[in-house]
C-alpha positions as a printed Julia matrix, in Angstrom:
458×3 Matrix{Float64}:
   0.0     0.0     0.0
   2.83    2.36    0.87
   4.57    1.68   -2.44
   1.35    2.24   -4.38
   0.65    5.52   -2.57
   4.23    6.72   -3.09
   3.94    5.99   -6.79
   0.56    7.7    -7.13
   1.37   10.72   -4.96
   4.97   11.28   -6.03
   5.06   10.71   -9.79
   7.99   13.01  -10.77
   6.95   13.48  -14.4
   3.39   14.41  -13.51
   4.39   16.71  -10.65
   7.0    18.51  -12.8
   4.39   19.11  -15.5
   1.88   20.41  -12.95
   4.53   22.72  -11.41
   5.26   24.2   -14.86
   1.56   24.74  -15.42
   1.33   26.53  -12.07
   4.08   28.98  -13.08
   2.6    29.49  -16.55
  -0.86   30.12  -15.1
   0.49   32.76  -12.72
   2.48   34.41  -15.52
  -0.57   34.44  -17.8
  -2.71   36.0   -15.08
  -0.2    38.81  -14.54
  -0.15   39.47  -18.29
  -3.96   39.51  -18.36
  -4.17   41.98  -15.48
  -1.64   44.22  -17.23
  -3.57   44.07  -20.5
  -6.83   44.99  -18.76
  -5.2    48.05  -17.22
  -3.63   49.05  -20.56
  -6.99   49.07  -22.3
  -8.67   50.97  -19.5
  -5.89   53.59  -19.43
  -6.1    53.95  -23.21
  -9.7    55.1   -22.77
  -8.67   57.67  -20.16
  -5.79   58.87  -22.33
  -8.18   59.71  -25.19
 -10.42   61.92  -23.04
 -10.25   65.74  -23.66
  -9.54   66.44  -19.98
  -6.18   64.64  -20.31
  -5.1    66.81  -23.27
  -6.2    69.95  -21.44
  -3.78   69.17  -18.59
  -0.87   68.63  -20.99
  -1.71   71.87  -22.84
  -1.35   74.15  -19.8
   1.51   76.59  -20.15
   2.68   76.95  -16.54
   4.58   73.99  -15.02
   2.89   74.65  -11.66
  -0.56   74.8   -13.2
   0.22   71.72  -15.28
   1.45   69.88  -12.17
  -1.6    70.75  -10.08
  -3.96   69.81  -12.89
  -2.06   66.53  -13.38
  -2.47   65.64   -9.68
  -6.21   66.36   -9.86
  -6.47   64.28  -13.03
  -4.63   61.35  -11.44
  -6.9    61.52   -8.38
  -9.94   61.45  -10.66
  -8.56   58.48  -12.6
  -7.88   56.61   -9.34
 -11.44   57.33   -8.15
 -12.81   55.99  -11.44
 -10.65   52.85  -11.08
 -12.12   52.2    -7.62
 -15.62   52.35   -9.06
 -14.75   50.21  -12.07
 -15.31   46.44  -12.08
 -12.6    45.86  -14.69
  -9.93   44.84  -12.17
 -11.8    42.32  -10.02
 -11.93   44.61   -7.0
  -8.23   45.53   -7.16
  -7.3    49.23   -6.92
  -4.1    50.8    -8.3
  -1.71   52.35   -5.81
  -0.07   54.67   -8.32
  -1.45   56.89  -11.08
   1.0    59.25  -12.77
   0.81   61.59  -15.82
   4.03   61.62  -17.88
   5.12   64.07  -20.58
   6.56   63.26  -24.0
  10.13   63.15  -22.62
   9.15   60.5   -20.07
   9.19   62.76  -17.02
   6.38   62.86  -14.5
   4.08   65.9   -14.46
   2.07   64.88  -11.4
   0.79   61.85   -9.51
  -2.17   60.98   -7.33
  -2.44   62.19   -3.78
   0.73   64.27   -3.6
   2.51   67.32   -5.05
   5.94   65.76   -4.75
   7.61   63.42   -7.2
   7.22   65.78  -10.16
   9.76   65.9   -12.98
  11.04   62.38  -12.26
  12.63   60.69  -15.26
  10.59   57.45  -15.63
  11.65   56.85  -19.24
  15.29   56.98  -18.25
  14.74   54.23  -15.68
  12.23   51.99  -17.42
  13.02   51.14  -21.03
   9.57   49.77  -21.67
   7.95   53.14  -20.99
  10.52   54.9   -23.21
   9.73   52.51  -26.05
   6.01   53.08  -25.59
   6.43   56.87  -25.93
   8.46   56.32  -29.06
   6.13   53.84  -30.76
   2.79   54.99  -29.39
   1.99   51.48  -28.14
   0.64   50.79  -24.66
   2.5    48.33  -22.47
   3.1    46.82  -19.04
   6.21   46.25  -16.98
   7.54   45.44  -13.54
   8.72   48.62  -11.89
  11.01   47.52   -9.08
  13.81   49.84   -8.09
  14.96   49.83   -4.49
  16.54   53.28   -4.76
  13.24   54.73   -5.98
  11.08   52.6    -3.61
   9.15   51.52   -6.69
   7.41   48.16   -6.5
   4.57   48.13   -9.0
   3.02   46.05  -11.71
   2.74   49.07  -14.01
   0.71   49.63  -17.16
   0.83   52.7   -19.37
  -0.96   54.13  -22.38
   0.27   56.99  -24.61
  -1.66   60.27  -24.91
  -2.0    61.7   -28.42
  -2.93   65.2   -29.51
  -5.41   66.04  -32.23
  -2.75   65.46  -34.9
  -2.02   61.98  -33.54
   1.37   62.86  -32.08
   2.36   61.28  -28.76
   2.52   64.1   -26.19
   2.66   62.02  -23.01
   1.36   58.95  -21.23
  -0.76   57.85  -18.31
   0.69   55.12  -16.08
  -0.94   53.18  -13.25
   0.5    50.53  -11.01
  -0.64   47.84   -8.55
   1.57   47.05   -5.56
   3.53   43.93   -6.52
   3.02   41.96   -3.28
  -0.75   42.53   -3.35
  -0.97   41.7    -7.04
   1.08   38.52   -6.61
  -1.12   37.42   -3.7
  -4.25   37.93   -5.81
  -2.69   35.92   -8.63
  -1.77   33.13   -6.2
  -5.34   32.98   -4.88
  -6.75   32.92   -8.42
  -4.37   30.26   -9.79
  -2.16   27.95   -7.73
  -3.1    28.81   -4.15
   0.59   28.24   -3.31
   3.68   30.36   -2.76
   4.73   32.67   -5.64
   7.76   34.9    -6.03
   8.49   37.57   -8.64
  12.17   37.75   -9.56
  14.29   39.99  -11.78
  17.92   39.56  -12.87
  20.54   41.44  -10.87
  23.95   40.82  -12.28
  24.81   37.17  -11.82
  22.15   36.76   -9.15
  18.39   37.01   -8.92
  16.44   39.58   -6.94
  13.13   38.68   -5.31
  11.06   41.81   -5.83
   7.66   40.5    -4.67
   6.23   37.76   -2.45
   2.75   36.33   -2.29
   0.99   35.99    1.04
   1.66   32.23    0.97
   5.14   31.78    2.37
   7.84   29.22    1.58
  11.32   29.37    3.09
  12.42   26.54    0.78
  11.43   28.6    -2.26
  13.3    31.7    -1.07
  16.47   29.7    -0.48
  16.18   27.77   -3.75
  15.88   30.85   -6.0
  19.52   31.84   -5.42
  20.53   28.33   -4.45
  19.91   24.96   -6.07
  17.26   26.27   -8.5
  19.18   29.4    -9.52
  20.27   28.15  -12.94
  16.78   26.87  -13.73
  15.23   30.27  -12.97
  17.95   32.16  -14.87
  17.48   29.83  -17.83
  13.77   30.62  -17.87
  14.54   34.37  -17.85
  17.24   34.27  -20.5
  15.56   31.82  -22.89
  12.01   32.96  -22.32
  10.81   29.44  -21.46
   9.41   27.48  -18.53
  11.7    25.46  -16.28
  11.24   23.22  -13.22
  13.54   21.5   -10.76
  13.08   19.5    -7.57
  14.81   20.95   -4.55
  14.56   18.78   -1.45
  10.84   18.08   -0.97
   9.75   21.01   -3.16
   9.44   21.42   -6.92
  10.43   24.93   -8.07
   9.13   26.15  -11.44
   9.78   29.46  -13.23
   8.0    31.13  -16.17
   8.99   34.43  -17.77
   6.32   37.14  -17.99
   6.18   37.7   -21.73
   5.47   41.16  -23.1
   6.65   42.99  -19.99
   9.4    45.53  -20.75
  11.96   43.9   -23.04
  10.43   40.43  -22.48
  13.13   39.27  -20.06
  12.49   41.66  -17.22
  10.81   39.36  -14.74
   9.73   35.78  -14.07
   7.19   34.15  -11.78
   8.59   31.39   -9.58
   6.2    28.92   -7.95
   6.64   26.17   -5.37
   4.85   22.87   -5.21
   5.34   19.88   -2.86
   7.23   16.99   -4.44
   4.48   14.66   -3.22
   0.73   15.03   -3.1
   0.85   13.43    0.34
   3.15   15.06    2.84
   3.48   12.0     5.07
   2.58    8.64    3.55
   3.48    6.75    6.72
   1.37    9.12    8.76
  -1.54    8.32    6.48
  -1.09    4.54    6.29
  -0.09    3.58    9.83
  -3.1     5.09   11.64
  -5.39    3.39    9.13
  -3.71    0.0     9.52
  -3.67    0.22   13.29
  -7.26    1.46   13.32
  -8.5    -1.4    11.14
  -6.49   -3.95   13.16
  -7.88   -2.63   16.43
 -11.4    -2.65   15.04
 -10.91   -6.25   13.86
  -9.69   -7.33   17.3
 -12.64   -5.63   18.97
 -15.08   -7.34   16.58
 -13.43  -10.73   17.19
 -13.65  -10.29   20.96
 -17.26   -9.11   20.84
 -18.24  -11.84   18.38
 -16.51  -14.51   20.47
 -18.2   -13.29   23.62
 -21.65  -13.29   22.0
 -21.11  -16.73   20.44
 -19.74  -18.09   23.69
 -22.74  -16.89   25.68
 -25.08  -18.27   23.02
 -23.59  -21.79   23.12
 -21.69  -22.26   26.36
 -24.39  -20.94   28.7
 -27.1   -23.45   27.69
 -24.51  -26.27   27.63
 -23.53  -25.3    31.19
 -27.21  -25.48   32.2
 -27.51  -28.99   30.72
 -24.27  -30.08   32.39
 -25.35  -28.79   35.8
 -28.78  -30.41   35.45
 -27.35  -33.83   34.5
 -24.92  -33.61   37.41
 -27.84  -32.87   39.74
 -29.71  -35.97   38.42
 -26.62  -38.12   38.94
 -26.46  -36.85   42.49
 -29.97  -38.15   43.22
 -32.26  -35.3    42.12
 -34.55  -37.57   40.09
 -37.24  -34.95   39.54
 -34.82  -32.54   37.89
 -36.0   -31.52   34.4
 -34.81  -28.95   31.86
 -36.86  -25.9    30.89
 -34.47  -24.55   28.27
 -35.82  -21.99   25.78
 -33.14  -22.07   23.1
 -33.6   -22.18   19.3
 -30.82  -24.75   18.8
 -30.46  -26.64   22.08
 -34.07  -26.44   23.3
 -35.04  -29.55   21.29
 -32.13  -31.51   22.76
 -33.2   -30.56   26.29
 -36.77  -31.73   25.54
 -35.52  -35.13   24.28
 -33.35  -35.51   27.36
 -36.46  -34.9    29.51
 -38.34  -37.58   27.53
 -35.47  -40.04   27.93
 -35.32  -39.41   31.66
 -39.09  -39.96   31.99
 -38.88  -43.3    30.16
 -35.85  -44.51   32.1
 -37.41  -43.59   35.43
 -40.95  -44.75   34.58
 -42.44  -41.32   35.03
 -45.39  -40.4    32.78
 -44.76  -37.23   30.86
 -46.92  -34.21   31.69
 -48.59  -33.27   28.4
 -50.79  -30.48   29.72
 -50.13  -26.84   28.83
 -50.03  -23.86   31.2
 -53.84  -23.79   31.35
 -54.2   -27.54   32.05
 -55.3   -28.54   28.53
 -54.11  -31.88   27.2
 -51.64  -31.56   24.37
 -50.55  -35.07   23.46
 -48.97  -35.7    20.1
 -49.83  -38.85   18.07
 -47.76  -41.84   19.11
 -47.17  -42.84   15.5
 -44.02  -41.75   13.72
 -46.02  -39.89   11.08
 -49.62  -39.02   10.32
 -50.15  -41.94    7.94
 -49.54  -44.4    10.77
 -52.02  -42.53   12.96
 -54.91  -42.46   10.5
 -58.0   -44.21   11.91
 -59.35  -46.52    9.23
 -62.53  -48.54    9.41
 -62.38  -51.24    6.77
 -65.83  -52.48    7.62
 -68.53  -51.7     5.14
 -69.87  -48.24    5.72
 -73.55  -47.55    6.08
 -75.51  -48.45    2.93
 -75.73  -45.68    0.36
 -78.63  -45.31   -1.99
 -77.94  -46.17   -5.6
 -77.73  -42.55   -6.74
 -75.15  -41.57   -4.06
 -73.15  -44.73   -4.7
 -73.18  -44.07   -8.45
 -72.13  -40.47   -7.87
 -69.21  -41.62   -5.69
 -68.12  -44.16   -8.28
 -68.34  -41.69  -11.17
 -66.46  -38.88   -9.38
 -63.17  -38.17  -11.21
 -60.16  -39.46   -9.3
 -58.39  -36.06   -8.95
 -61.6   -34.41   -7.77
 -62.3   -37.29   -5.37
 -58.86  -37.24   -3.74
 -58.88  -33.44   -3.42
 -62.35  -33.48   -1.83
 -61.63  -36.22    0.66
 -58.37  -34.48    1.64
 -60.25  -31.25    2.36
 -62.87  -33.09    4.4
 -60.22  -34.96    6.38
 -58.29  -31.76    7.21
 -61.5   -29.96    8.18
 -62.52  -32.79   10.52
 -59.09  -32.88   12.15
 -59.14  -29.15   12.75
 -62.65  -29.4    14.16
 -61.42  -31.58   17.03
 -58.38  -29.37   17.56
 -55.66  -31.56   16.08
 -52.68  -30.17   14.19
 -52.73  -30.62   10.42
 -49.69  -28.62    9.28
 -47.69  -31.87    8.81
 -50.3   -33.48    6.47
 -49.64  -32.77    2.82
 -52.1   -33.58    0.06
 -49.56  -35.64   -1.87
 -48.76  -37.9     1.1
 -52.45  -38.2     1.99
 -53.33  -39.25   -1.57
 -50.57  -41.88   -1.65
 -51.81  -43.36    1.64
 -55.48  -43.45    0.49
 -54.52  -45.15   -2.76
 -52.56  -47.79   -0.84
 -55.54  -48.36    1.47
 -57.91  -48.66   -1.52
 -55.75  -51.4    -3.04
 -55.74  -53.38    0.21
 -59.5   -52.93    0.71
 -60.25  -53.87   -2.93
 -58.48  -57.2    -2.42
 -60.45  -57.75    0.77
 -63.89  -56.94   -0.7
 -63.22  -58.16   -4.22
 -64.36  -54.91   -5.81
 -63.21  -51.3    -6.08
 -63.35  -49.26   -2.89
 -63.49  -45.58   -2.1
 -63.48  -43.88    1.29
 -65.59  -41.4     3.17
 -64.53  -39.2     6.12
 -66.55  -39.65    9.31
 -66.2   -37.83   12.66
 -66.96  -40.08   15.68
 -66.79  -38.05   18.85
 -63.17  -36.98   19.2
 -61.87  -39.29   16.47
 -61.74  -38.93   12.69
 -62.1   -42.21   10.75
 -62.13  -43.23    7.09
 -64.97  -45.59    6.1
 -64.49  -47.98    3.18
 -67.33  -47.84    0.6
 -67.31  -50.8    -1.87
 -68.41  -49.79   -5.37
 -70.61  -51.99   -7.56
């Protein structure tokens, strides 16, 4: 059982494939969230109010208007259902040179060079294409999943951009809940090493250590080659998938962790079950043995004690044993004792009524038969009896015999029609030889006795 469970729960090929799918699913969800924000921002970028802010002559007036615009965009994002309840933490208006004009909720942070730091945004301003990227710079305290959309003037020229960003840790936790339900990390290359820029709420110390440890080359290979990789590290399978379309396409990768077995402790699962079943079996054996012992040994002990009492001189000792299997044996022992000791058996019931069974071994030996000629029948009755079909005759006489027996209170359950017919036919043959002519019988009730009268025919 343990080997079968290990094989089913720890199939390396299957678990590796599932770990890769986990990483790909998380990567695809991040791309989808970025694309949703891009499209929504593109709608805001085409609104006249956005161009009005960029057209203001004074830098101060343009900055104040940009802050108000970003606050309005953030308020609209909170009311929108496009992001599944998520709300951006950053909204910033950027000019054509890639510098910030103003952001939500504050007057500081103006004239920052975003395009100089993030190549993806610079390319978007140059091409006029919206995009998404991972903005993670420790020196700038940036940690956003950012999306941006260019702003065009009436002539179609790119004059700026609107950018919005979700906090990376919150976004990664939402992605984990929506996909794998397990630990996720967002990593970016940093020289020869990897930098963990975001963590999901689900923690995994093994995953953190593996990213720049045993699984480092696998994760770097996924980033550099733009593919999905997986590797088992201790009891965890680490998988990495690059987030395609973000920045230059090799900016970040999602790293997921999955147990190397579907069952954390096979022995912990098997042993309690085995011990539980064994214990239950022992309990059932003990209970069954006790019940069977009481069912058999107790009545045998009663018989043994009673026979010992008779041997010790208690001649009137008899058994009153009500038992479905041994009750009949006790009754026969009582009969044997009565015969050996010359004591007549008491055949009365609790109310004093006589209940004596026939002394014959079966009902055919106890049938009262009168082979003398019955009372004379007139010619018509005799002819009717002779002409009665055999099957009808035997069925009728059987019914009359049973009815007469029941009338005097005798048991008839042991008398079958087939046995009764065979006995009557045998009696008819014997009587026919005696009278020299065919004979049929009639049932007659004489007091407390049922007899069969022979009626010669012809």
